[in-house]
DOKEBA-140362 format. One record per atom (N, C-alpha, C, O): residue in one letter; atom name; x, y, z. Coordinates in steps of 0.001 Angstrom, whole numbers. Atoms other than C-alpha are relative to their C-alpha. Layout:
<sites>
{A, CA, {X, Y, Z}}
...
</sites>
This chain:
<sites>
{X, N, {834, 762, 263}}
{X, CA, {53715, -57804, 576}}
{X, C, {-468, -756, 875}}
{X, O, {97, -1696, 1433}}
{X, N, {865, 504, -1150}}
{X, CA, {50725, -58448, 2827}}
{X, C, {-980, -1148, -273}}
{X, O, {-1830, -1223, -1160}}
{X, N, {540, 1480, 299}}
{X, CA, {49569, -62096, 3377}}
{X, C, {-1246, 178, 892}}
{X, O, {-1307, 765, 1972}}
{X, N, {1176, -39, -823}}
{X, CA, {45995, -62621, 4296}}
{X, C, {-173, -1114, 688}}
{X, O, {-156, -1961, -204}}
{X, N, {469, 1143, -656}}
{X, CA, {45178, -65508, 6768}}
{X, C, {-1135, 174, 1139}}
{X, O, {-1142, 1228, 1776}}
{X, N, {324, 73, -802}}
{X, CA, {42777, -66388, 8979}}
{X, C, {383, -994, 1174}}
{X, O, {1327, -1784, 1172}}
{X, N, {-977, 734, -1001}}
{X, CA, {43043, -67875, 12331}}
{X, C, {148, -1565, -47}}
{X, O, {1078, -2194, 459}}
{X, N, {-343, 1376, 340}}
{X, CA, {42627, -71264, 11358}}
{X, C, {1286, -154, -661}}
{X, O, {2089, -912, -118}}
{X, N, {-1614, -241, 364}}
{X, CA, {45845, -70622, 9313}}
{X, C, {1014, 334, 283}}
{X, O, {2054, -20, -272}}
{X, N, {-831, -546, -1037}}
{X, CA, {47554, -68754, 11848}}
{X, C, {268, -1745, 648}}
{X, O, {1125, -2620, 525}}
{X, N, {-234, 1627, -1239}}
{X, CA, {46965, -71968, 14340}}
{X, C, {1235, -873, -1016}}
{X, O, {2423, -965, -707}}
{X, N, {-690, 1315, 691}}
{X, CA, {48351, -74651, 11571}}
{X, C, {1458, 720, -128}}
{X, O, {2448, 1, 5}}
{X, N, {-1534, -509, 296}}
{X, CA, {51492, -72200, 10925}}
{X, C, {867, -79, 1588}}
{X, O, {2043, -385, 1788}}
{X, N, {-445, 473, -1973}}
{X, CA, {51985, -72447, 15245}}
{X, C, {137, 1586, 334}}
{X, O, {1189, 1827, 925}}
{X, N, {329, -948, -200}}
{X, CA, {50745, -68454, 15471}}
{X, C, {-1459, 416, 355}}
{X, O, {-2516, 74, -175}}
{X, N, {1319, -656, -570}}
{X, CA, {48183, -66634, 17333}}
{X, C, {-65, 1384, -56}}
{X, O, {871, 2174, -178}}
{X, N, {-76, -1667, 129}}
{X, CA, {46819, -63323, 17265}}
{X, C, {-246, 89, 1658}}
{X, O, {-880, -622, 2438}}
{X, N, {-257, -627, -1864}}
{X, CA, {47562, -61503, 20934}}
{X, C, {-552, 1373, -172}}
{X, O, {-579, 1894, 943}}
{X, N, {896, -1591, -107}}
{X, CA, {45741, -57868, 20117}}
{X, C, {-501, 222, -1421}}
{X, O, {-51, -473, -2333}}
{X, N, {701, -965, 1272}}
{X, CA, {43847, -55969, 17254}}
{X, C, {507, 1117, 623}}
{X, O, {728, 1333, 1814}}
{X, N, {-322, -1584, -224}}
{X, CA, {44852, -52474, 16953}}
{X, C, {-695, 602, -1553}}
{X, O, {-784, -139, -2531}}
{X, N, {426, -811, 659}}
{X, CA, {43417, -50066, 14730}}
{X, C, {733, 1443, -141}}
{X, O, {924, 2183, 824}}
{X, N, {-890, -904, 174}}
{X, CA, {45528, -47339, 12718}}
{X, C, {-1278, 1508, -303}}
{X, O, {-2507, 1496, -235}}
{X, N, {976, -1403, -35}}
{X, CA, {44273, -43238, 12104}}
{X, C, {-956, -100, -1217}}
{X, O, {-1949, 595, -1433}}
{X, N, {1088, 100, 1160}}
{X, CA, {42896, -44767, 8739}}
{X, C, {-630, -704, 392}}
{X, O, {-1055, -1183, -659}}
{X, N, {995, 984, -557}}
{X, CA, {40830, -46947, 10393}}
{X, C, {188, -1641, -749}}
{X, O, {-677, -2476, -1011}}
{X, N, {147, 1417, 160}}
{X, CA, {42216, -50036, 9305}}
{X, C, {703, -1023, 917}}
{X, O, {1595, -791, 1734}}
{X, N, {-149, 902, -1600}}
{X, CA, {42676, -52754, 11620}}
{X, C, {1189, -1315, -1085}}
{X, O, {1427, -1713, -2225}}
{X, N, {-1396, 759, 410}}
{X, CA, {45692, -55005, 11782}}
{X, C, {147, -744, 1407}}
{X, O, {404, -152, 2455}}
{X, N, {-674, 998, -1157}}
{X, CA, {46279, -58386, 14205}}
{X, C, {1167, 497, 262}}
{X, O, {1705, 1350, -442}}
{X, N, {-1331, 349, -1165}}
{X, CA, {49235, -58695, 16598}}
{X, C, {560, -1526, -156}}
{X, O, {305, -2048, 929}}
{X, N, {-367, 1130, -261}}
{X, CA, {50659, -62095, 16057}}
{X, C, {1329, -567, 574}}
{X, O, {2347, 106, 412}}
{X, N, {-739, 105, -633}}
{X, CA, {52790, -63862, 17873}}
{X, C, {539, -1575, -342}}
{X, O, {-278, -2040, -1137}}
{X, N, {141, 1715, -180}}
{X, CA, {54107, -68024, 17964}}
{X, C, {-677, -453, 1392}}
{X, O, {-817, 139, 2462}}
{X, N, {1175, -27, -1362}}
{X, CA, {51949, -69532, 20347}}
{X, C, {770, -964, 521}}
{X, O, {1158, -1889, -194}}
{X, N, {-404, 884, -782}}
{X, CA, {53516, -71280, 23236}}
{X, C, {-971, -645, 1203}}
{X, O, {-1966, -63, 1634}}
{X, N, {691, 583, -575}}
{X, CA, {52304, -73772, 25462}}
{X, C, {-297, 932, 1308}}
{X, O, {565, 1457, 2012}}
{X, N, {403, -532, -1129}}
{X, CA, {50238, -72224, 28059}}
{X, C, {-309, 1685, 220}}
{X, O, {-588, 2458, 1136}}
{X, N, {-80, -1746, 721}}
{X, CA, {50231, -68773, 26218}}
{X, C, {-1237, 138, 685}}
{X, O, {-1027, 250, 1893}}
{X, N, {1295, -936, -162}}
{X, CA, {46484, -67661, 26772}}
{X, C, {-360, -508, 1514}}
{X, O, {-1068, 293, 2124}}
{X, N, {206, 514, -1311}}
{X, CA, {46170, -69514, 30099}}
{X, C, {879, 1184, 933}}
{X, O, {554, 1595, 2047}}
{X, N, {-634, -1096, -1195}}
{X, CA, {48798, -66855, 31479}}
{X, C, {-233, 1722, -1052}}
{X, O, {348, 2774, -784}}
{X, N, {932, -1067, 508}}
{X, CA, {47115, -64177, 29314}}
{X, C, {-1047, 767, 857}}
{X, O, {-1298, 1905, 1253}}
{X, N, {1567, -441, -768}}
{X, CA, {43994, -64352, 31003}}
{X, C, {344, -198, 1503}}
{X, O, {-510, 126, 2328}}
{X, N, {-290, -519, -1769}}
{X, CA, {45592, -64443, 34610}}
{X, C, {373, 1441, -10}}
{X, O, {-37, 2202, 866}}
{X, N, {-231, -1528, -39}}
{X, CA, {46919, -61108, 33726}}
{X, C, {-979, 625, -43}}
{X, O, {-1171, 1479, 822}}
{X, N, {1199, -948, 462}}
{X, CA, {43681, -59786, 32066}}
{X, C, {-846, 76, 1265}}
{X, O, {-1179, 1091, 1876}}
{X, N, {1453, 247, -504}}
{X, CA, {41048, -61465, 34158}}
{X, C, {312, -572, 1229}}
{X, O, {-590, -1264, 1701}}
{X, N, {-316, 297, -1006}}
{X, CA, {42860, -62225, 37149}}
{X, C, {-841, -2444, 656}}
{X, O, {-1223, -3209, 1542}}
{X, N, {665, 1921, 110}}
{X, CA, {41652, -66384, 36329}}
{X, C, {824, -578, -492}}
{X, O, {1440, -97, -1442}}
{X, N, {-771, 1397, 537}}
{X, CA, {43552, -69742, 35864}}
{X, C, {-1211, -809, -501}}
{X, O, {-2062, -1415, 150}}
{X, N, {1257, 742, 505}}
{X, CA, {41274, -71097, 33137}}
{X, C, {1153, -620, -1135}}
{X, O, {1830, -90, -2016}}
{X, N, {-1072, 792, 1204}}
{X, CA, {43354, -73842, 31279}}
{X, C, {-218, -332, -1858}}
{X, O, {-1293, -221, -2446}}
{X, N, {-57, -491, 1505}}
{X, CA, {44094, -73965, 27483}}
{X, C, {-816, -1324, -221}}
{X, O, {-893, -2140, 698}}
{X, N, {605, -819, 947}}
{X, CA, {42067, -74691, 25113}}
{X, C, {-515, 549, 367}}
{X, O, {-327, 1538, -342}}
{X, N, {1049, -866, -76}}
{X, CA, {39340, -72808, 26754}}
{X, C, {691, 1199, 416}}
{X, O, {-185, 2039, 621}}
{X, N, {-774, -1161, -288}}
{X, CA, {41711, -70058, 27637}}
{X, C, {367, 682, -1629}}
{X, O, {279, 1908, -1701}}
{X, N, {-225, -138, 1653}}
{X, CA, {42524, -69655, 23654}}
{X, C, {-1512, 702, -362}}
{X, O, {-1789, 1851, -705}}
{X, N, {1624, -362, 223}}
{X, CA, {38569, -69738, 23289}}
{X, C, {-609, 1488, 327}}
{X, O, {-1264, 2274, -358}}
{X, N, {510, -1242, -552}}
{X, CA, {37996, -66958, 25645}}
{X, C, {1154, 1175, -423}}
{X, O, {974, 2371, -653}}
{X, N, {-886, -1632, 622}}
{X, CA, {41110, -64832, 24586}}
{X, C, {-720, 242, -1265}}
{X, O, {-1138, 1345, -1618}}
{X, N, {736, -554, 1412}}
{X, CA, {39531, -65188, 21221}}
{X, C, {-1009, 1077, -18}}
{X, O, {-968, 2099, -703}}
{X, N, {1429, -432, 193}}
{X, CA, {35946, -64127, 22069}}
{X, C, {578, 1753, 611}}
{X, O, {35, 2766, 170}}
{X, N, {-365, -1506, -656}}
{X, CA, {37860, -60815, 24219}}
{X, C, {467, 350, -1374}}
{X, O, {-311, 1226, -1752}}
{X, N, {-299, -721, 1147}}
{X, CA, {39407, -59956, 20858}}
{X, C, {-849, 751, -981}}
{X, O, {-846, 1854, -1526}}
{X, N, {1320, -563, 1042}}
{X, CA, {36342, -59980, 18857}}
{X, C, {-816, 1520, 639}}
{X, O, {-1094, 2563, 47}}
{X, N, {631, -844, -519}}
{X, CA, {34674, -58028, 21450}}
{X, C, {704, 1377, 199}}
{X, O, {65, 2427, 270}}
{X, N, {-1062, -1314, 254}}
{X, CA, {37626, -55401, 21469}}
{X, C, {-460, 683, -1228}}
{X, O, {-901, 1826, -1341}}
{X, N, {775, -448, 1374}}
{X, CA, {36599, -55294, 17859}}
{X, C, {-708, 663, -189}}
{X, O, {-569, 1855, -463}}
{X, N, {1085, -511, 240}}
{X, CA, {33430, -55005, 17574}}
{X, C, {-481, 924, 1253}}
{X, O, {-1580, 1435, 1039}}
{X, N, {301, -1518, -1091}}
{X, CA, {33157, -52275, 21028}}
{X, C, {462, 891, -791}}
{X, O, {-214, 1796, -1281}}
{X, N, {29, -1472, 893}}
{X, CA, {35139, -50161, 19103}}
{X, C, {-675, 409, -727}}
{X, O, {-1430, 1364, -542}}
{X, N, {1014, -615, 1070}}
{X, CA, {33618, -49988, 15983}}
{X, C, {-1033, 436, 212}}
{X, O, {-1472, 1284, -564}}
{X, N, {1502, -494, -447}}
{X, CA, {30383, -49439, 17669}}
{X, C, {511, 1509, 711}}
{X, O, {-115, 2507, 355}}
{X, N, {-172, -1348, -984}}
{X, CA, {31874, -46462, 20079}}
{X, C, {285, 827, -1205}}
{X, O, {-537, 1692, -1505}}
{X, N, {-84, -939, 1111}}
{X, CA, {33388, -44872, 16983}}
{X, C, {-968, 9, -845}}
{X, O, {-898, 970, -1610}}
{X, N, {496, -678, 958}}
{X, CA, {30886, -44993, 14980}}
{X, C, {-993, 784, 673}}
{X, O, {-1450, 1689, -26}}
{X, N, {1257, -673, -880}}
{X, CA, {28020, -43659, 18080}}
{X, C, {1067, 1391, 676}}
{X, O, {692, 2016, 1667}}
{X, N, {-787, -1086, -561}}
{X, CA, {31103, -40883, 18657}}
{X, C, {516, 185, 1408}}
{X, O, {753, 1171, 2105}}
{X, N, {-302, 127, -1971}}
{X, CA, {32012, -42172, 22205}}
{X, C, {1816, -312, -287}}
{X, O, {2617, -116, 627}}
{X, N, {-1465, 29, 61}}
{X, CA, {35601, -42855, 20908}}
{X, C, {505, 415, -1069}}
{X, O, {-168, 133, -2061}}
{X, N, {-831, -802, 987}}
{X, CA, {38135, -40911, 18611}}
{X, C, {187, -859, -1127}}
{X, O, {777, -1898, -829}}
{X, N, {-651, 406, 1338}}
{X, CA, {38589, -42042, 14704}}
{X, C, {1431, -575, 453}}
{X, O, {2402, 139, 702}}
{X, N, {-1710, 797, 172}}
{X, CA, {41714, -44562, 15039}}
{X, C, {137, -5, 1221}}
{X, O, {1301, 192, 1571}}
{X, N, {81, 638, -1446}}
{X, CA, {41008, -45361, 18556}}
{X, C, {-436, -1025, 366}}
{X, O, {-1412, -1439, -259}}
{X, N, {219, 1365, -160}}
{X, CA, {40757, -48395, 19966}}
{X, C, {-419, -282, 2215}}
{X, O, {21, 419, 3126}}
{X, N, {-219, -110, -1223}}
{X, CA, {39548, -49897, 23530}}
{X, C, {1324, -751, 151}}
{X, O, {1898, -1290, -795}}
{X, N, {-1502, 675, -462}}
{X, CA, {42889, -51318, 25620}}
{X, C, {-929, -1359, 11}}
{X, O, {-2154, -1424, -93}}
{X, N, {487, 1447, 209}}
{X, CA, {42579, -55358, 25606}}
{X, C, {-442, 107, 1794}}
{X, O, {-1350, -572, 2273}}
{X, N, {1008, 519, -1336}}
{X, CA, {41821, -54962, 29402}}
{X, C, {-1357, 656, 150}}
{X, O, {-2308, 186, 773}}
{X, N, {1497, -726, 0}}
{X, CA, {38996, -52690, 29046}}
{X, C, {-980, -1065, -704}}
{X, O, {-2133, -1262, -321}}
{X, N, {871, 975, 1072}}
{X, CA, {37763, -55397, 26175}}
{X, C, {-421, -1231, 1108}}
{X, O, {-1463, -1885, 1128}}
{X, N, {3, 1704, -595}}
{X, CA, {38333, -58404, 28650}}
{X, C, {-859, 132, 1914}}
{X, O, {-1352, -740, 2630}}
{X, N, {536, -317, -1092}}
{X, CA, {37069, -56908, 31795}}
{X, C, {-1630, 201, -582}}
{X, O, {-2401, -657, -154}}
{X, N, {1293, -7, 711}}
{X, CA, {33684, -55909, 29795}}
{X, C, {-579, -1461, -660}}
{X, O, {-1771, -1759, -741}}
{X, N, {690, 1231, 902}}
{X, CA, {33360, -59285, 27862}}
{X, C, {-429, -505, 1532}}
{X, O, {-1571, -307, 1948}}
{X, N, {-214, 314, -1038}}
{X, CA, {34112, -60742, 31195}}
{X, C, {-1555, 80, 723}}
{X, O, {-2260, -881, 1031}}
{X, N, {1430, -402, -921}}
{X, CA, {30798, -58687, 33024}}
{X, C, {-973, -492, -1266}}
{X, O, {-1844, -1225, -797}}
{X, N, {1112, -167, 413}}
{X, CA, {28575, -58872, 30024}}
{X, C, {12, -1458, -770}}
{X, O, {-1009, -1659, -1427}}
{X, N, {333, 1454, 1206}}
{X, CA, {29415, -63022, 28014}}
{X, C, {488, -840, 1093}}
{X, O, {1, -1964, 970}}
{X, N, {-971, 1359, -827}}
{X, CA, {31644, -65129, 30962}}
{X, C, {-1328, -900, -12}}
{X, O, {-1691, -1707, -867}}
{X, N, {1119, 985, -585}}
{X, CA, {28499, -66588, 32890}}
{X, C, {-835, -462, -1310}}
{X, O, {-1017, -1669, -1470}}
{X, N, {381, 1373, 1317}}
{X, CA, {26991, -67896, 29726}}
{X, C, {802, -282, -826}}
{X, O, {295, -882, -1774}}
{X, N, {-1167, 764, 407}}
{X, CA, {29896, -68797, 28427}}
{X, C, {308, -1409, 1494}}
{X, O, {30, -2606, 1426}}
{X, N, {-325, 592, -1100}}
{X, CA, {30822, -70448, 31565}}
{X, C, {-1184, -1091, 34}}
{X, O, {-876, -2221, 414}}
{X, N, {1027, 805, -540}}
{X, CA, {27273, -72085, 31767}}
{X, C, {-59, -1030, -970}}
{X, O, {-374, -2169, -624}}
{X, N, {147, 979, 605}}
{X, CA, {27346, -73807, 28965}}
{X, C, {1385, -1369, -83}}
{X, O, {1441, -2329, -852}}
{X, N, {-1074, 842, -81}}
{X, CA, {30678, -75651, 29953}}
{X, C, {244, -511, 1301}}
{X, O, {1434, -468, 1615}}
{X, N, {-74, 23, -730}}
{X, CA, {29879, -76869, 33218}}
{X, C, {1346, -835, 746}}
{X, O, {1605, -838, 1949}}
{X, N, {-845, 1101, -869}}
{X, CA, {32814, -79492, 33747}}
{X, C, {1170, 1263, 310}}
{X, O, {2086, 695, 905}}
{X, N, {-1026, -385, 552}}
{X, CA, {35375, -76268, 33335}}
{X, C, {211, 777, 1401}}
{X, O, {-520, 1543, 2028}}
{X, N, {-482, -461, -1142}}
{X, CA, {37869, -75735, 36206}}
{X, C, {755, 1134, 106}}
{X, O, {1808, 1190, -530}}
{X, N, {-649, -1027, -10}}
{X, CA, {38857, -72469, 37155}}
{X, C, {-6, 576, 1372}}
{X, O, {-592, 180, 2379}}
{X, N, {-744, 359, -1557}}
{X, CA, {40529, -71029, 39866}}
{X, C, {154, 1589, -54}}
{X, O, {452, 2075, -1145}}
{X, N, {-449, -1451, 485}}
{X, CA, {40948, -67129, 40441}}
{X, C, {936, -7, 1010}}
{X, O, {1199, -964, 1738}}
{X, N, {-824, 149, -1012}}
{X, CA, {43477, -65578, 42499}}
{X, C, {-20, 107, 1241}}
{X, O, {1096, 93, 1761}}
{X, N, {175, -338, -679}}
{X, CA, {41969, -64976, 45447}}
{X, C, {-343, -1231, 754}}
{X, O, {-450, -1182, 1979}}
{X, N, {-21, 1215, -353}}
{X, CA, {41398, -68943, 45641}}
{X, C, {1643, -632, 613}}
{X, O, {1790, -1423, 1545}}
{X, N, {-1147, 931, -601}}
{X, CA, {45215, -69918, 46064}}
{X, C, {368, 161, 675}}
{X, O, {1247, -592, 1094}}
</sites>
């Protein structure tokens, strides 16, 4: 039996979406797992080489997942990706950072971030 929950419902239960995947029959599914302290900070460090504190890290991670989903849909519709294929999380993160991060960060002037080169 499939259960439908939104992000708020998952969060209330202590879970978070860590990836989205598409099947060959074009059905999206969310990959969820229990949320651990600092989980999104660590995931972003792996993906974008920046240390961003929670809760901003979770917000960015969710933006990257949305970007992956939307860009995959756009690319499949434009014939640039095969039906049932999707961008990788790394590709989506790199693209989101290039296209959206500067604007996202400018709306949060007090956000502290550390790149791996600054350590």
